[in-house]
C-alpha positions in Angstrom: 54.9 10.0 65.5 53.7 13.7 64.0 53.1 13.4 60.2 53.4 17.4 60.1 56.7 17.1 61.2 57.7 14.6 58.7 56.4 16.7 55.7 58.5 19.4 56.8 61.4 17.1 56.7 60.5 16.5 53.4 62.8 17.6 50.3 59.6 19.1 47.1 59.9 15.4 45.4 59.2 13.8 48.5 56.6 15.9 49.9 54.7 15.8 46.3 55.0 11.8 46.4 53.6 11.7 50.1 50.5 14.3 49.4 49.5 12.5 45.9 45.9 11.3 45.5 46.3 10.1 41.9 44.0 6.7 41.6 47.3 4.8 40.9 51.5 6.2 40.8 54.6 5.3 40.1 57.5 6.7 42.1 61.0 6.0 40.1 63.3 6.3 43.5 67.1 6.9 41.9 69.7 5.1 45.3 69.8 6.9 48.2 67.4 9.1 47.8 64.7 8.6 50.8 62.1 6.0 49.5 61.6 4.4 52.9 60.9 7.9 54.5 58.7 8.6 51.6 56.6 5.4 52.0 56.4 5.9 56.0 55.8 9.5 55.4 53.0 8.2 52.9 51.0 6.3 55.5 51.2 8.6 58.2 49.7 10.9 56.1 46.9 9.1 54.7 45.7 7.7 58.7 46.4 11.4 59.9 45.6 13.5 57.4 43.2 11.2 55.2 41.7 9.5 57.9 42.3 5.9 56.5 42.6 3.4 59.1 45.8 1.1 58.9 43.2 -1.7 58.7 42.6 0.0 54.9 45.4 -0.4 53.4 47.7 -3.2 52.2 51.2 -2.2 52.0 53.7 -5.3 50.5 57.3 -5.3 50.7 60.0 -7.9 49.9 61.9 -8.6 52.4 60.7 -9.2 56.6 63.1 -6.6 57.2 61.5 -4.1 55.0 57.9 -4.7 56.5 59.0 -4.9 60.5 61.2 -1.6 59.5 57.5 0.4 59.0 56.2 -1.5 61.3 58.7 -0.4 64.0 58.4 3.2 62.6 53.8 3.4 63.4 54.2 1.8 66.3 56.4 3.8 68.7 55.8 5.1 71.8 52.3 6.3 72.6 51.1 5.5 69.0 48.3 3.6 70.1 48.6 1.6 67.2 48.2 -2.7 67.3 49.9 -5.2 66.2 46.4 -6.6 64.4 45.8 -2.7 63.1 49.2 -3.7 60.6 48.2 -7.6 59.6 48.2 -6.5 56.0 51.8 -5.2 56.5 54.4 -7.6 54.9 55.6 -9.5 52.3 53.7 -10.5 49.5 53.8 -14.1 51.0 53.1 -13.6 54.4 49.9 -10.8 53.8 48.8 -13.9 51.5 49.3 -16.2 54.6 47.1 -13.5 56.4 44.3 -13.7 54.0 44.8 -17.2 53.8 44.2 -18.3 56.9 41.6 -15.5 58.4 39.8 -13.9 55.4 39.5 -16.5 52.2 37.9 -19.5 51.9 40.6 -22.6 52.1 37.7 -24.9 52.4 37.1 -24.8 48.7 40.7 -25.9 47.7 40.6 -29.1 50.0 42.4 -27.1 52.8 41.7 -26.3 56.7 42.9 -23.0 58.3 45.5 -24.8 60.4 47.7 -25.9 56.8 50.9 -25.1 57.2 53.5 -23.6 54.7 56.7 -25.8 53.5 59.9 -24.5 52.0 61.1 -25.7 48.8 63.9 -28.3 49.9 60.3 -30.2 51.6 58.2 -29.7 48.7 61.1 -31.4 46.3 61.3 -34.3 49.5 57.5 -34.9 49.2 58.1 -34.9 45.1 61.0 -37.2 45.1 58.9 -39.7 47.4 56.1 -40.1 44.4 58.7 -40.2 42.2 59.8 -43.5 44.0 56.2 -44.8 45.0 54.4 -44.5 41.8 57.0 -45.2 39.6 57.3 -41.9 37.0 59.5 -41.3 34.6 61.2 -38.2 34.8 64.7 -36.7 33.7 67.4 -34.3 34.6 66.4 -35.2 38.4 68.7 -32.3 39.4 67.4 -29.9 37.9 64.0 -31.0 39.5 63.6 -28.5 41.3 64.0 -25.9 38.9 61.9 -27.7 36.3 59.1 -28.5 38.9 58.9 -24.4 39.3 58.2 -24.0 35.9 55.8 -26.4 35.6 53.7 -25.4 38.7 54.1 -21.8 37.1 51.3 -22.7 34.4 47.9 -24.7 34.5 48.3 -26.8 31.8 50.7 -28.5 29.9 50.2 -26.7 26.7 51.0 -23.9 27.7 54.6 -24.9 28.4 56.9 -24.6 25.6 58.1 -27.7 23.8 60.6 -30.2 26.6 61.6 -33.4 27.9 58.7 -36.4 27.0 58.5 -37.5 31.0 55.6 -37.5 33.6 56.6 -34.1 35.0 53.1 -33.0 35.1 51.5 -35.9 36.2 53.9 -35.4 39.1 53.1 -31.7 39.1 49.4 -32.8 39.3 49.9 -35.7 41.7 52.2 -33.4 44.1 49.4 -30.5 44.4 46.7 -33.7 45.3 49.2 -34.6 48.0 49.8 -31.3 49.6 46.2 -30.8 49.8 46.0 -34.6 51.3 48.5 -33.7 53.6 47.2 -30.2 54.7 50.7 -27.9 53.6 51.1 -25.0 50.6 54.5 -23.9 49.5 55.9 -20.3 48.8 54.6 -20.9 44.7 50.6 -22.4 46.2 50.1 -19.3 48.4 50.3 -17.4 45.6 48.7 -19.2 43.3 46.0 -20.1 46.1 45.3 -16.5 47.3 44.8 -15.1 43.5 41.9 -17.7 42.8 40.4 -17.1 45.6 40.4 -13.2 45.7 37.8 -13.6 43.1 35.2 -15.1 46.2 36.3 -12.3 48.1 35.0 -8.7 49.3 38.4 -7.8 50.0 38.8 -4.2 48.9 41.5 -1.9 50.5 41.9 1.6 49.5 45.6 1.7 49.7 47.7 -0.9 48.2 51.7 0.5 49.2 54.4 -1.2 47.7 57.6 -1.0 48.4 60.3 -2.3 45.7 58.1 -2.5 43.7 60.7 -3.0 40.7 61.4 -7.2 42.0 57.8 -7.7 41.4 57.2 -10.9 39.3 54.1 -12.1 37.4 52.0 -13.7 40.8 52.8 -11.1 42.3 51.8 -8.6 39.9 48.6 -11.3 39.5 47.8 -10.6 43.9 48.3 -6.3 42.9 45.7 -6.3 40.6 43.1 -8.8 42.3 43.7 -6.1 45.1 43.5 -3.0 43.2 39.4 -2.9 42.7 37.7 0.3 41.8 38.0 2.5 44.9 41.7 1.3 45.5 44.3 3.3 45.3 47.9 2.5 44.2 51.3 3.5 45.1 54.3 2.1 44.4 57.9 2.8 44.4 61.2 1.7 43.1 64.3 1.5 40.7 64.5 0.0 37.6 68.4 0.3 38.1 67.9 -2.2 40.8 66.6 -5.1 39.1 68.7 -7.8 40.4 66.4 -10.8 40.8 65.6 -12.1 37.8 66.1 -15.6 38.3 63.4 -15.3 40.9 61.4 -14.1 37.6 61.1 -9.8 38.4 61.9 -8.0 35.3 62.8 -5.2 33.8 58.9 -3.4 32.4 57.2 -3.8 35.6 57.6 0.0 36.5 56.4 0.6 32.7 53.6 -2.2 32.2 52.2 -1.0 36.0 52.2 2.9 34.6 50.6 1.8 31.8 47.8 -0.7 32.9 46.8 1.3 35.4 47.0 5.3 33.8 49.6 5.6 36.8 50.8 8.9 37.5 54.8 9.3 37.5 57.0 10.2 39.9 60.5 10.9 40.5 63.3 11.3 43.8 65.9 12.3 41.9 68.2 13.4 45.2 70.4 11.5 47.0 71.7 12.0 49.8 73.7 9.0 50.6 76.7 9.2 48.7 79.7 11.3 47.8 79.8 13.3 44.2 82.6 11.1 43.4 80.8 8.0 44.3 77.3 9.1 42.1 79.8 9.8 39.5 81.2 6.4 39.7 78.0 4.7 40.0 76.6 6.5 36.5 79.2 4.5 34.8 76.8 1.9 35.6 72.8 3.1 35.1 71.2 1.6 32.6 67.2 2.8 32.6 68.2 6.8 31.7 67.5 9.4 34.9 69.3 11.5 36.6 71.2 10.4 39.2 72.1 14.0 41.3 73.7 14.3 44.7 74.4 17.1 47.5 77.6 15.9 49.2 80.7 17.3 48.4 83.0 14.9 45.9 84.8 13.1 49.1 87.8 11.0 48.8 88.4 9.5 45.4 87.5 5.5 44.7 90.6 3.2 46.1 91.9 0.4 43.8 94.1 -2.4 44.7 95.6 -5.2 43.4 96.0 -8.3 45.9 97.8 -11.1 45.4 95.0 -13.0 46.4 92.1 -13.5 49.1 94.3 -14.1 52.2 96.3 -11.7 51.7 93.8 -9.0 50.9 92.0 -10.6 54.2 95.4 -9.4 56.4 95.0 -6.3 54.7 91.8 -5.5 55.8 92.4 -6.6 59.2 94.9 -4.2 59.6 93.0 -1.9 57.3 89.8 -2.3 59.4 91.7 -1.7 62.7 93.5 1.4 61.8 89.9 3.0 60.3 88.9 1.6 63.8 91.0 3.0 65.9 90.7 6.8 64.3 86.8 6.5 65.2 84.9 4.8 62.5 82.8 2.3 63.8 83.0 -1.5 63.1 79.1 -1.8 62.1 79.8 1.2 59.4 82.1 -1.2 57.7 80.9 -4.0 55.2 83.4 -6.1 52.7 81.2 -7.3 49.6 81.5 -10.4 47.8 79.6 -12.0 44.7 79.6 -15.6 46.2 78.4 -16.9 49.5 82.0 -19.1 49.8 83.9 -15.9 49.6 83.7 -15.1 53.1 85.1 -18.2 54.8 88.1 -16.7 54.2 87.7 -13.3 55.7 85.9 -15.0 58.6 89.3 -16.5 59.7 91.7 -13.7 59.9 88.9 -11.6 61.2 88.5 -13.9 63.9 92.2 -14.9 64.5 92.3 -11.0 64.9 89.6 -10.3 67.3 87.6 -8.4 64.8 84.0 -8.4 65.1 82.2 -9.1 62.2 79.0 -11.0 61.2 77.8 -12.6 58.6 74.9 -12.2 56.1 74.0 -15.9 55.3 70.4 -17.2 54.3 70.7 -19.9 56.4 67.7 -22.3 57.7 67.2 -24.6 60.7 67.7 -27.7 58.0 71.0 -26.8 58.2 71.3 -28.2 61.8 69.8 -32.2 61.9 69.4 -32.2 65.6 66.9 -29.1 64.9 65.6 -30.0 60.8 64.7 -33.8 62.7 63.0 -31.9 65.4 60.9 -29.1 63.2 59.4 -32.2 61.2 58.8 -34.0 64.4 56.6 -30.6 65.3 54.7 -30.0 62.2 54.0 -33.4 62.3 52.2 -33.3 66.3 50.0 -30.3 64.9 49.3 -31.6 61.7 48.8 -35.2 61.8 48.0 -35.0 58.0 51.5 -34.6 57.3 52.7 -37.8 56.4 56.4 -37.1 55.0 57.0 -35.3 58.4 56.0 -38.5 60.8 57.5 -40.7 58.1 60.9 -38.9 58.3 60.7 -38.1 62.5 60.5 -41.8 63.1 63.2 -43.1 60.3 65.7 -40.8 60.5 69.2 -42.8 61.0 70.5 -40.3 63.6 67.4 -39.4 66.3 64.2 -40.6 66.8 64.0 -44.5 67.3 65.9 -45.6 64.0 63.3 -47.8 62.2 63.4 -48.9 58.7 60.9 -46.0 56.1 58.6 -48.3 55.0 58.0 -49.2 58.6 57.7 -46.0 59.5 55.6 -45.1 56.5 53.1 -48.2 58.2 52.9 -46.6 60.8 52.4 -43.7 60.0 49.3 -44.4 58.0 48.0 -46.7 60.6 48.8 -49.8 58.6 50.8 -51.9 61.1 50.2 -53.1 64.5 53.6 -52.1 66.2 53.6 -49.5 68.8 55.9 -47.3 68.5 55.9 -44.4 72.0 57.4 -41.2 69.8 54.3 -42.3 67.5 52.0 -41.6 70.6 53.9 -38.3 71.9 53.2 -36.6 68.4 49.3 -38.2 67.6 48.5 -37.2 71.3 50.7 -33.7 71.4 47.0 -30.9 70.6 45.0 -33.1 73.1 47.5 -32.9 76.4 50.3 -30.0 75.3 47.8 -27.2 74.3 49.0 -25.7 78.0 52.5 -25.8 78.0 54.9 -22.8 79.2 57.8 -23.3 80.0 60.9 -25.4 78.1 61.6 -27.8 80.4 57.6 -29.0 80.0 57.8 -29.4 76.3 61.3 -30.7 76.1 60.4 -33.0 79.2 57.1 -34.1 77.0 58.5 -35.9 73.9 61.5 -37.0 76.3 64.2 -35.4 74.0 66.8 -37.4 76.0 66.1 -40.3 74.7 66.2 -39.5 71.1 69.0 -37.3 70.7 71.3 -40.5 73.5 73.4 -39.1 75.6 76.3 -41.4 74.4 77.1 -39.9 71.4 79.4 -37.3 70.7 77.3 -34.7 69.8 74.5 -35.3 73.0 75.5 -31.8 74.2 75.4 -29.5 71.9 72.1 -31.5 70.3 70.5 -30.9 73.7 71.8 -27.4 73.6 70.6 -26.8 69.9 66.9 -28.2 71.3 66.5 -25.9 74.2 67.5 -23.0 72.3 64.8 -23.3 69.4 62.4 -24.4 72.5 63.2 -21.1 73.8 62.4 -19.5 70.7 58.7 -20.7 70.3 57.8 -20.3 73.7 59.0 -16.4 73.4 57.6 -16.2 70.1 53.8 -17.3 71.2 54.3 -15.1 74.0 55.3 -12.4 72.0 51.9 -12.4 70.0 49.9 -12.6 72.9 48.9 -16.1 71.4 48.3 -19.7 73.2 50.9 -22.1 73.1 49.2 -24.2 69.6 48.6 -20.9 67.6 51.9 -19.2 68.8 53.6 -23.2 67.7 52.2 -23.0 64.2 52.0 -19.6 63.4 56.2 -20.1 64.3 56.2 -23.2 61.9 54.5 -20.6 59.4 57.1 -18.1 59.9 60.3 -20.4 60.2 59.6 -21.9 57.2 58.6 -18.6 55.4 61.5 -16.7 56.6 64.1 -19.2 58.8 65.4 -18.7 62.2 67.9 -16.8 63.0 69.3 -19.3 65.7 72.7 -19.9 63.5 73.4 -16.3 63.5 74.3 -16.3 60.6 71.9 -12.5 59.6 73.1 -9.3 60.8 72.3 -6.6 63.1 72.8 -3.0 62.1 73.0 -2.3 65.6 75.8 -5.0 66.5 78.7 -2.7 66.5 80.3 -5.6 64.1 81.9 -5.7 60.5 79.2 -6.6 58.2 80.4 -9.6 55.2 77.9 -9.9 52.6 77.3 -10.6 49.3 76.2 -7.6 47.0 72.7 -9.2 46.5 72.4 -9.5 50.7 73.5 -5.7 50.4 70.5 -4.2 48.7 68.4 -1.7 50.7 72.1 -0.6 53.5 74.0 1.5 53.8 78.0 2.2 55.4 80.1 5.4 55.3 83.5 2.6 54.6 82.5 -0.7 51.8 85.4 -2.7 50.2 84.1 -4.8 47.1 86.6 -7.3 46.8 87.1 -9.6 44.1 86.4 -7.1 41.1 88.1 -10.2 38.4 86.1 -11.7 35.5 84.4 -14.5 36.3 83.2 -13.0 39.5 82.2 -9.4 39.3 81.3 -9.4 36.8 80.2 -13.7 36.6 80.5 -15.0 32.8 77.1 -14.7 31.6 75.2 -16.6 28.5 73.5 -13.6 27.1 73.1 -9.8 27.5 70.1 -9.9 30.1 72.6 -11.8 32.7 75.2 -9.2 31.8 73.2 -6.2 31.9 72.1 -7.8 35.3 75.4 -8.1 36.8 76.5 -4.6 35.8 73.1 -3.2 37.9 74.4 -5.8 40.7 77.1 -4.0 41.1 75.8 -0.8 40.9 73.8 -1.6 43.8 77.2 -2.3 45.9 78.5 0.6 44.8 75.6 3.3 45.7 75.9 1.7 49.5 78.6 3.1 50.0 78.1 6.4 51.9 82.2 8.1 52.2 84.8 5.2 51.4 85.1 3.0 48.3 87.8 0.4 48.3 87.6 -1.7 45.0 90.1 -4.3 44.2 91.2 -7.3 42.3 93.2 -10.5 42.6 96.4 -11.4 41.0 95.8 -15.3 42.1 92.2 -15.4 42.4 92.2 -18.5 43.4 89.0 -19.2 42.1 88.5 -21.5 38.7 86.0 -19.0 37.7 87.6 -16.4 38.0 90.5 -14.6 35.3 93.1 -12.5 36.3 93.4 -9.2 36.3 91.0 -6.3 36.8 87.7 -6.6 35.4 86.4 -4.1 32.8 83.5 -2.8 35.9 87.1 -1.4 37.0 87.8 0.6 34.0 84.7 1.7 32.8 85.2 4.0 35.7 87.0 7.8 34.6 90.2 7.7 36.3 90.1 10.9 37.6 88.4 9.5 39.8 90.2 6.3 41.3 93.1 7.1 43.1 96.0 4.1 42.0 97.4 2.9 44.9 100.9 1.7 46.0 99.3 -2.0 46.2 98.3 -1.9 42.8 100.8 -3.7 40.5 101.0 -4.9 36.6 98.0 -7.7 36.0 100.7 -10.6 34.6 100.1 -13.7 36.5 103.2 -14.8 38.8 103.9 -17.2 36.6 104.5 -14.5 33.8 106.2 -12.4 36.3 108.9 -15.0 37.3 109.7 -16.0 33.2 110.1 -12.2 33.1 113.3 -11.3 35.8 114.3 -14.3 34.7 114.5 -13.9 31.0 116.0 -10.1 31.9 118.5 -12.2 34.3 119.6 -13.9 31.5 119.7 -11.3 28.7 122.0 -9.8 30.8 124.7 -12.4 32.1 124.8 -12.9 28.3 125.2 -9.4 27.4 128.3 -9.3 29.8 129.5 -12.7 28.6 129.7 -11.2 24.8 131.1 -8.2 25.3 134.4 -9.8 25.7 135.5 -8.5 28.9 137.5 -11.6 31.1 136.2 -9.9 34.2 132.1 -10.1 33.3 133.3 -14.3 32.6 134.7 -14.7 35.8 132.0 -12.9 37.4 129.0 -15.5 35.6 131.3 -18.6 36.1 131.1 -17.3 39.9 127.5 -16.6 39.2 126.9 -20.0 38.4 129.5 -21.9 40.6 127.4 -19.7 44.2 123.9 -20.4 41.8 125.1 -24.0 42.6 126.0 -24.1 45.8 123.0 -22.5 46.7 120.9 -24.7 45.2 123.2 -28.0 47.0 122.3 -25.7 50.4 119.1 -25.8 49.2 118.0 -28.9 48.8 120.6 -29.8 51.6 118.3 -28.1 53.4 114.5 -29.4 52.1 116.0 -33.0 52.8 116.4 -32.4 56.8 113.2 -30.1 56.8 114.6 -27.9 59.4 115.0 -24.6 57.8 112.5 -21.8 60.0 111.0 -18.6 59.3 108.9 -16.5 61.0 106.4 -13.8 59.1 104.3 -11.3 61.9 101.2 -12.0 59.5 100.8 -16.2 60.3 103.9 -16.6 63.1 106.8 -19.5 62.6 106.7 -22.0 59.8 108.8 -24.2 58.2 110.4 -24.1 54.8 108.8 -26.2 52.2 110.4 -25.0 49.0 112.4 -22.1 47.5 114.7 -20.6 44.8 116.3 -17.5 43.7 112.8 -15.7 43.5 110.6 -17.5 45.4 110.0 -19.1 49.3 107.2 -21.6 50.6 106.9 -22.2 53.5 104.5 -23.5 55.7 102.4 -21.6 58.5 100.5 -23.6 61.7 96.7 -23.0 60.8 96.9 -20.8 58.1 99.2 -23.5 55.9 101.6 -23.4 53.0 101.9 -19.7 51.2 104.4 -18.5 48.5 106.2 -15.9 48.3 108.8 -13.8 46.6 111.2 -13.0 48.5 112.1 -9.5 47.6 108.8 -8.8 49.5 108.1 -11.4 52.1 108.8 -10.1 55.0 110.4 -13.2 56.4 113.0 -13.8 58.7 115.0 -16.5 59.0 115.0 -18.1 62.3 
């Protein structure tokens, strides 16, 4: 990759950032301003123009995807860059893991270098087991995960704010000891331990380069500080307007703190190349931290605002809209639908599947979500780490797979306190000695004899077997790709899967796949699409109901992130009937914050009153008209009233007869054939196969009676 050609393509602001050689430089990068381009150009410039080895750089990102994007750009054809040259490139946790595995004396803490990384859920399982064994008094166990995180983030009980009088800190101490005994580290342990051990390390990189620095929490800032020695330079890029993870510990003052701690030079990337000027002008309404948001593109189309009746109606509308866009030449992969809560995706998935629209859902799922694979992973974890007692006990005592023995008996077996024999336990304990040379899925599958433990007579046998073989295939391929021995590759895979999950559920998105992307606003960060639909802009969803100003401000920043993913077309929608207990009917104030001149009032957008209110208004208007006619003294009016009443009575009788006989059928172009359940003058309710019960206003129902 020619760094000189890269420099020529940069604007003056980007070039200044790349060429800067200050001891510390903080770059405020506006959304869509080419942040990733600047980071990669900076790395190339340092390597090729300043002869800084990649091995003397630490490049920190907040997602594995961002780290891989940088690595792929550097390891292109004929680059000569090897994977080991980029071992200091990755997420904070993966770089910390590399240091602990390869550079730091973890033995001082009681660990061995083959320790395994565990997910928060597994750490919680160990904590609950300790509570039971030690008979600890712990209040509010439903909030134990959060309380543990807070307690483990400090070193002494005195540092904690006054709280509940229970055995929490005793639990924290026992949990730390048990993790060392089982040779395991949690995500939090990775950063705490690397920070403790870096004091004794000769590690001194020449450059630290950080992406999305505004998302750093206190432990990550400590990590940066430990790495930055006297001869180390710091280059960090971030945008305070995109702080959307305060619940994870990130804070608004990170950029300010770094600037003053290291007397950093502050630069900016003010020019947005992504979005039309109309979209940018709307986004400015949600800026909170000053700075300009300058664009170079034409205004483009106005922002469309639609009032949909409910999520199902919107999903049907979007199915038609997407097909129209695709027919007009818009690739599916350039279309994205955002929502606030993950469970909002299901209705879109159902409707798109029925309409043949390819889609992908961005959903962080792990192997734990497939029971048989959760069992297999724990089996493999115990096989490579016999100190992992909790995994061994789980494997033997699981009531769906394995030998299905009682937990107490399993604990005795794993701890060597029972004279009974277990074939599965023996296979796991002998695994490292007997399976170092495994090369294929069949060898690994047959070694454990998985067919015996997933029961060929079980209803889920075929599905379970396929899932296991798929996972084993991923493991074998992973080790070969990394050019590791089988056991090294397996251990590395187990740690990687704990950090990032495994895409075995097909619940992650790929920018190269031509499919519509469905995701939460949080998941949209760092992405861009030509057409963006943000759904459910009702108070209670966007924004969520908040407890204070800080949460409210973060909701605004999150909406800002969603808006600025759109390049050409942005559509916002809200519901008359949100069908969500959190949400209120009608548009949220976020829509009203956008200047009306930027909005195209679509015909679908209607009054904000609820359906029940609409019924009452129509009924009141009819009653008022009839009253006026009756009071006019006009005999014909009186006759019409009587005729109308008789007609109503007859209609009521007819409807009751229809309901009793349950034979009235209707046809709808979207839902197909349905059975009428109830109807009156204004409304009709029908049940459709595959879609369930739907209620329509007769005037707009598009129903045909059969």
